[in-house]
NUVOVEX-211157 format. One record per residue (C-alpha): residue in one letter; x, y, z. Coordinates in steps of 0.001 Angstrom, whole numbers, plus 524288, in hexadecimal, padded with zeros to 5 digits. Each point is the difference from the previous one (the first is absolute). Example, Ala and Ser with C-alpha at 12.3 -4.5 7.8 and 13.67 -1.06 7.14 Angstrom:
BEGIN
A8300C7EE6C81E78;S8055A80D707FD6C;
***
This chain:
BEGIN
M543BE7A949BFD83;R7FC777FCC780CA9;D7F4C9807DE80922;V805AB806BC80948;S7F9458052A80D01;I80243808BC80C3F;I801BD7F7D080B24;G804C480AB080BEE;I7FE1F80F398018C;G806CF808E4807B7;Q7FF5480E2D80213;T8050580B8B8094F;E7F88A80B36803B8;V8024C80C2B7F8C4;G8053B80BAA80380;E80B2280647803CD;H809CD7F7CA80582;W80B408076C807B2;G800DF7F47D80836;K8031A7F5E37F5F2;S80A547FD677F424;L7FDAD7FC377F32F;R803247F1E3801B6;H7F8E27FF8580CCF;L7F216803CA7F9CD;A803857F61A7F575;G803A17F554807CF;D7F35B8018680883;A7F87D7FD2B7F469;V807147F6D37FCCA;L800B37F82880B95;A7F1A7803887FFD7;A7FB4A7F8C77F288;M808F27F3B1803A4;R7F7EB7FD6580DB3;D7F39E8027F7F724;A805D77F5657F708;G8052C7F658807B6;V80CCF800C87F8FF;E80D5C8022A80602;R807BF7FF8D7F250;A7FF89806587F3A8;D804377FD907F315;A8034380E7B7FC01;L7FD6180D9F80595;Y7FC0A808F97F885;V7FEF580F47805C6;G7F6CA80B727F946;N8079F80D348027F;M800B480ABB7F7F8;L8094380ABA809DC;S8082D7F9BA80A02;G80CFD804587F865;E7FAE380F5080107;L7F9498012480BCC;N806D27F4D1809F4;G80D717FE807F8DD;Q7FD737F1187FED7;E7FE737F78B7F46C;H802EE7F4467FF01;L7F4FB7FC378065D;G7FC597F0F87FD1D;A80AC97FBE680676;L7FFCF8084D80BA5;I7F1717FB9D801CE;A8027C7F27D7FD06;D80A917FEDF80B05;F7F7CA807F0808BF;V7F4547F6F480035;G809367F49E800C4;L7FF8E7F9D47F18C;R80E35802787FE83;G803F27F8A67F3C5;I7F3FF800C27F713;E7FE7C807FC7F3BE;A7FBE580D578023C;V7FF2C80C8C7F855;K7F92680DE380062;V7F6A88033E7F42C;E7FF7980F2B7FDAE;A7F3F1805E17F5B0;A7FCC480C20808D1;C7F4558004B807F2;G7FCDD7F4147F924;S80A0C7F6FC80502;G7F7757F96180A08;A7F79E7F8F97F4FC;A80B0D7FFB47F815;A808457F7178091C;V7F2207F70F801D6;R800287FF227F389;M80E607FBDC7FF9A;G7FC217F4B180AE6;Y7F4907FC2C7F8EF;L807B47FE0E7F4A7;A80AB57F77480652;V7F6727F7A68059F;A7F7A87FD807F57B;S80B757FDE67F7F2;G803487F36A80907;L80F4A8062F8010E;L7FC508023080FB3;D7F4F17FB9B809A3;V7FD838097B80A6E;V8038D810197FC74;I7FE4D8088D80AD4;V7FD7680D167FB7D;V801E180D25807C6;G7FDAF80E637FC0B;V805DD80A1380A08;E8022580D6A7FF85;K8053C80A2780B3B;M7FDE280D797FB61;T7FC9A8097380B40;D80E078020E80539;Q80555807667F518;K7F96980E387FDF7;G7F4A9803E17F700;P80823805267F642;V809167F5757FF8D;T7F44F7F6757FF21;T7F848806CF7F45E;A80DC27FF227F937;S803C17F2BD8015A;L7F13F7FDA27FB5D;A802C8808FB7F3E5;M808BE7F58B7FC36;A7F5BA7F77D7FAB5;A7FC6A809747F4FD;D80891803007F530;A80B0D806E0804E7;E8055D806BE7F37B;Y7F41C805577FAB8;E7F61C8001C80D1C;V806DD8023280BA0;V809FE8086C7FA23;N7F54A809E57FE73;G7FC747FFD280DAF;V7F3A27F6EE7FF1A;S7FD067F74B80D0B;F7F5227F6448004A;V7F6DE8083C8074F;S800F580A0C7F34D;L7FEA17F41D7F488;N7F3CD7FBE3806A1;A7FAC480CC18027E;L80069802D57EFFC;L7FAB07F5397FF52;M7F5E2801C7808F2;Q7FC5F80E737FA57;R800977F9B17F08E;Y7F5C57F5C0804FE;M7F83F80A458067F;H7FE56808287F587;E7FFA77F4A47F5C4;Y7F3157FACE8053D;G7F97E80A4F8086C;V8041E7FBE780E20;R801A28080280BB9;H80AF97FE1D808DB;E7F4A77FC3180A9D;D7FAE77F5C07F7B1;F80ED57F712804CD;A7FBC7801C680ED7;G7F9947F3267FEA3;F80E947F8FF7FE5C;P805D8804AD80B37;I7F2B17FFAF80911;N7FF877F1907FD6A;A80F507FCBB802A4;H7FE448071080D18;K7F3207F9628049A;N806E37F2BE7FD45;A80D678027F80677;A7F83A8044480C03;T7FE4C7F1F380489;N80C1F7FAFE7F98D;P80B697FDA380A3F;Y80A2D800D97F6EE;A7FB1280CE07FA2E;M8092380D618000A;F7F3348072F801E6;R7F3457F95580894;K7F6D280CEF7FE36;P7F659802347F806;I7FDED80D2D7F817;S7F44E807B27FB70;L7FE22807EE7F46A;E802D580C47804A0;T80DCA7FB7080441;F802667FD097F414;K7FC0180D4E7FAD0;R806F3804B880A4A;A80C2F7FB207FD7D;R80E648059E7FE09;M80192801197F085;V80DF97FB257FD13;A7FEA57FFB97F271;A7F4D0805BB7F96B;P7F5387F9387FDCD;I806497F5BF808C7;N7FD3B801A580DE5;L805F37F99280BF3;M7F4627F6B38011C;D8025C7FB197F1F2;S80D587FBF380223;S803DE7F40680838;P80C7E801BC80A1D;V80D607FC95800EE;A802297F4BF8098B;D807227F567804DB;G7FC4C7F0F47FF85;A8018B7F0947FB10;A7F89B7F79E7FB4C;A801237F1657FBD2;V7FB677F3757F9DD;V803567F0D17FE0B;L7FD787FB087F408;A8007D7F0D97FE5B;P7FA547F7747F44F;S7F30E7FD7080046;D7FD9A7F2A580104;V805ED7FEF780DC8;A7FB2380D2B804A9;R7F5AB7F9EC80A64;K80B627F82280600;F805F180D50805DF;Q7F3FA80A6D80003;P7F0BE7F8D77FF61;L7FC9680E757FBA0;S80921802237F3AC;V7FB188090D7F5E3;R805817FD897F0E2;I80638809D67F91F;I7F64E7FE687F30F;G8063F80A8D7F6BD;S80D0D807D57FF75;A803D480A177F64D;N808CB80BEE7FF11;A80141809667F616;T8066380BBB7FBC5;D7FE0780EE57F999;A808CC80BD97FF1E;L807DC8040E80A9A;A7FD4F80E137FE0B;V7F02C8051E7FE47;H801BE8092F7F64B;D8054B7F4097F504;R7F2417F86D80407;R7F6577FFC57F48E;D7F43D8031380A99;P8030E804BD80D2B;L7F3B07FF988045B;F800627EF3E7FDFF;L808BC7F68B80658;S802BD7F8287F71F;A809627F712806A8;A7F72C7FE2D809B7;A7F4027FBE77F5F1;L80A957F5C87F928;S804557FB8D80E34;A7F22D7FD4580426;Q7FB137FB127F21F;K80C2B7F726800E0;A7FC3B7FB2680CCA;Y7F29B7FF6F7FDB7;R803557F5107F3EA;Q807FC7F974808CF;A7F4FC7FDE780AB4;G7F63F7FFD07F695;I7F61C808AE8056D;G7FBC780F6F7FE13;P7FEE280AE180654;N7F2F17FAAD8044F;D802F17F5D980791;V80B51808F980957;D7F7BA7FF6C80DA7;F80BA180A18802DC;F80A62808ED7FCA2;E80C228047480718;L8058D80B177F580;H80ACB8094580372;D7F96180C32804CE;A80DF28083180173;F7F56880C0D7FAFA;S7F1CF7FFF17FDF3;I80308801457F224;T806FD7F3EE7FECE;A7F4357F8C780558;A7F8A9805867F796;L808F67FCEE7F4D1;S801917F16D804C3;L7F1CF7FF2A8010F;E7FEB2802F57F0F9;A80B4E7F9A97FBE1;A7FB227F378806C1;G7F3A47FD477F8B1;F7F7DE804B780D5D;A7FBFB80D0F7FA2B;E7FEFE8086D7F106;R8087280A0E7FCDA;G7FCA780B858095D;R7F7BF7F7C38093E;G809A87FC5580873;V7FE7B80A4780A45;Y7F1487FBA98006D;L802867F479805B0;A8041D8085F80A7A;K7F6318094A80113;D7F41F7F4567FF65;G806F07FA1580A93;E802167F3947F857;I80ED97FF1D804FC;T7F9DE7FC5680D07;L801A47F30680759;G7F23E7FE107FD62;G7FF9F804E07F1FB;R801E97FAD27F222;I80EC27FFD87FE86;P805F58014180EE1;I80D53807657FE37;C80BF2801D680C03;T7F76A7F8DE808F2;F80AA7800EC809C5;G8019280EBE7FDEA;G809028000D7F297;L80C45805937FFE3;K7F84E80D99802B3;A7FC8D7FBC580E5F;R806E67F218802C8;G80DAD808E57FCB5;H809357FE647F2FF;P80BED7FB2C804E1;V803727FF637EFF4;G808807F30A7FECF;A7F5797F8418090E;T7F431804297F8D9;G7FDDF7F6F97F7C9;V802167F52680B1F;Y7F6B0806FB80898;Q7F4FD7FEFE7F60E;V803407F12D7FDBA;V7FF157FE3580E79;E7F21B8070A801E7;A7FAB07F9167F389;V803387F2C480813;L7F93C8045280B63;Q7F4EF803137F915;L800537F37E7F74B;R803407F7FD80E25;H7F266806098053F;Q80A748060D80A45;A7FDC180F137FE6C;G7F6CC8015580BA0;P7F79480D3E7FF07;N80730801DE7F16E;Q7FAE27F3437FAED;V7F951800267F33E;K7F4A47F78A800A5;N801327F2607F7C9;A80E77804727FB02;R803797F64B7F746;I808E18074E7F3FB;G8097080D788034D;M808DF806C67F86D;T80B1C8078780383;Q8077780AD07F66C;N80BE1805BE804B8;I8067E80BC57F63E;G80DC280512800CE;G801AD80C287FCFA;S7F47D8095C7F8EE;G7FD017F3A97F874;A80D207FB697FAB6;T7FE407F17680654;V7F3BD7F7D6803ED;I7FDF57F50280640;T7F3687F819800C9;H7FDAA7F43E807F3;I7F35F7FA108008E;L7FE337F65F80BB0;A7F43E7F50680494;A7F93D7F99180B08;E8057B7F2C08006E;G7F5227F4418019C;
***
């Protein structure tokens, strides 16, 4: 197996792009990544996407986007793993280059969600749950996470306002991210006053529906410097799964797929949680952020929420998370999110994060979750040199 590096990155602003189609969003991100890498061709294109068929009436994205960006003829496929589709596509690209079969691979995550009405998008997102045992009973992702949050609060004696540090940190970081959807800080009072969505989850606990695309270019590490003097190496990559339905899991309050995915990535990278300088986690809901920190080894069971409450997740804290706003404030175009996380990690490791820079960042971790924890993909990245 060969070492693999990221030699180019590109992203679009996250928001409501009513004037741009799915192919245009993806094309903008791909072409930006190609310019950054200094490449004109690639051996393959992998597209992370969840909902293009349901929301855009368009499947067959690999060929569509390859042709649109001037790469007609290359291998190109769509990769789907619910909200984890972006990172799943990055892993497919990583494996293709690491195996030696391909040399230059482009990965793009793209989602166009805001053209449909809310109920249509909510129903489409629910397809990542168990259709026969969860969705048939009217479950939505916010209701599933509300049940998890209620149980967490009961088990560990946590108050709802104890979770406020997660969205407060995300919005503070997004305020200086030009690609973020919500660039305005929020206060504890804003969190407390927010409209309830599914008790105890309120609007500030929830990531927004959004449009956006992000892309990376991958190449063997031994030639990466020929393309990009600021290349970043992928030193850990792992995918793990759990039962699709939450009620089928042995312990609903422990994201076992996240733990297994993180442990595999740690072993491959030869590091542990204490070596990670920042963590781009999947904060689709505040409860997910707390559970992810615990599963990945940054906090004991029931203590993840206190990392936020005590300020340990800020840019200057013990384990900075969501350094550009995360899903909550950067936005969550579901199939693109995992690639946005990797792009943001590369910016940190290149020391190009501007006001969002984590001091002396050398190792970063990203974790993208599909569904309510059924698929989890972890990547660990390291600065070259």
